[in-house]
C-alpha positions as CSV (number, residue, x, y, z in Angstrom):
1,Q,-11.6,35.7,10.7
2,V,-12.8,35.9,14.3
3,Q,-13.8,39.1,16.1
4,L,-13.6,39.3,19.8
5,V,-15.0,42.0,22.1
6,E,-14.4,42.0,25.9
7,S,-16.5,43.7,28.5
8,G,-17.2,43.6,32.2
9,G,-14.1,45.1,33.6
10,G,-14.1,47.6,36.5
11,L,-13.1,48.4,40.0
12,V,-13.7,46.0,42.8
13,Q,-12.5,45.5,46.3
14,A,-10.2,42.7,47.3
15,G,-12.3,39.6,48.0
16,G,-14.9,40.6,45.5
17,S,-16.0,39.2,42.2
18,L,-16.3,40.2,38.5
19,R,-17.4,38.5,35.4
20,L,-15.8,39.3,32.1
21,S,-17.5,38.6,28.8
22,C,-15.9,37.9,25.4
23,A,-18.4,38.2,22.6
24,A,-17.2,36.3,19.5
25,S,-18.2,36.4,15.9
26,G,-16.9,35.1,12.7
27,R,-16.0,31.6,11.6
28,T,-17.3,28.4,13.1
29,L,-16.4,29.0,16.7
30,R,-16.7,25.5,17.9
31,R,-13.4,24.8,16.3
32,Y,-11.6,27.3,18.4
33,V,-10.0,27.3,21.8
34,M,-10.7,30.5,23.7
35,G,-8.2,31.8,26.1
36,W,-7.9,34.6,28.6
37,F,-4.8,36.6,29.3
38,R,-3.9,39.5,31.4
39,Q,-1.2,42.2,31.4
40,A,-0.3,44.4,34.3
41,P,1.6,47.7,33.8
42,G,5.3,47.0,33.4
43,K,4.8,43.2,33.2
44,E,4.6,40.7,30.5
45,R,1.3,39.3,29.3
46,E,0.3,36.3,31.4
47,F,-1.9,33.3,30.6
48,V,-5.0,33.0,32.8
49,G,-7.0,30.2,31.4
50,A,-8.4,28.6,28.3
51,A,-11.3,26.3,27.4
52,T,-12.9,24.7,24.4
53,W,-16.3,26.0,23.1
54,S,-17.7,22.6,23.9
55,G,-16.7,23.0,27.5
56,S,-15.1,19.6,27.6
57,M,-11.7,20.9,28.4
58,S,-10.3,23.7,30.4
59,Y,-6.9,24.7,31.7
60,Y,-5.9,27.4,34.2
61,A,-2.8,29.1,35.5
62,D,-1.9,28.1,39.0
63,S,-2.3,31.7,40.1
64,V,-6.0,31.7,39.4
65,K,-6.9,28.0,39.8
66,G,-9.9,27.6,42.1
67,R,-10.8,31.3,41.9
68,F,-11.4,31.8,38.2
69,T,-13.8,29.8,36.0
70,I,-14.4,29.9,32.2
71,S,-17.9,29.3,31.0
72,R,-19.8,29.9,27.8
73,D,-23.2,30.6,26.3
74,N,-23.3,29.1,22.9
75,T,-26.5,30.8,22.0
76,K,-24.8,34.1,22.4
77,N,-21.4,33.1,21.1
78,T,-20.0,34.5,24.4
79,M,-17.3,33.2,26.7
80,Y,-17.1,34.3,30.3
81,L,-14.4,34.6,32.9
82,Q,-15.9,34.5,36.4
83,M,-13.4,35.9,38.8
84,N,-13.9,35.3,42.5
85,S,-11.8,36.1,45.6
86,L,-10.0,38.8,43.7
87,K,-6.7,40.1,44.9
88,P,-4.9,43.3,44.2
89,E,-2.3,41.3,42.2
90,D,-5.1,40.4,39.8
91,T,-5.2,44.0,38.7
92,A,-4.5,44.1,34.9
93,A,-5.9,44.5,31.5
94,Y,-7.6,41.3,30.5
95,Y,-7.8,40.0,27.0
96,C,-9.6,37.2,25.4
97,A,-8.1,35.3,22.5
98,A,-8.9,32.5,20.1
99,K,-7.0,29.8,18.3
100,I,-7.2,26.4,16.8
101,G,-5.1,24.2,18.9
102,S,-4.5,22.7,22.3
103,V,-6.1,24.1,25.4
104,A,-3.0,23.3,27.5
105,N,-0.6,25.1,25.0
106,T,-0.6,28.7,26.1
107,A,0.9,30.0,22.9
108,G,-0.4,30.2,19.3
109,Y,-3.4,32.5,19.7
110,T,-4.4,34.1,16.4
111,Y,-7.2,36.5,17.3
112,W,-7.3,39.0,20.2
113,G,-9.8,41.3,21.7
114,Q,-9.1,44.9,22.7
115,G,-9.0,44.2,26.4
116,T,-10.9,45.3,29.5
117,Q,-9.4,46.8,32.6
118,V,-9.8,45.1,36.0
119,T,-8.6,47.0,39.1
120,V,-8.7,45.4,42.5
121,S,-8.3,47.7,45.5
122,S,-6.9,46.6,48.8
């Protein structure tokens, strides 16, 4: 079992930055791939990015590539999503998730956090 808790969401102006956190606990986390997803009202959930706990591999959606970066602090069992150059279309509830599998495969996530809201004003 893996427990995930997101934090760090909020309201930011377009062009600004936010850093989301995903605190993880449970089984040996280094076996897991950690992903970030988002869901805007009325839209389907969208893959944002994923990375291994080792940091050796990462994969991002085209819509955020070059603006968002996943990092981690192994001492705190926490993954981060650094979001720069935010746009109003980035407004959504953001979720972290965990699975054992491929970073590039956007499906198959087993564990999910409760989500944190990000709102980008124009």
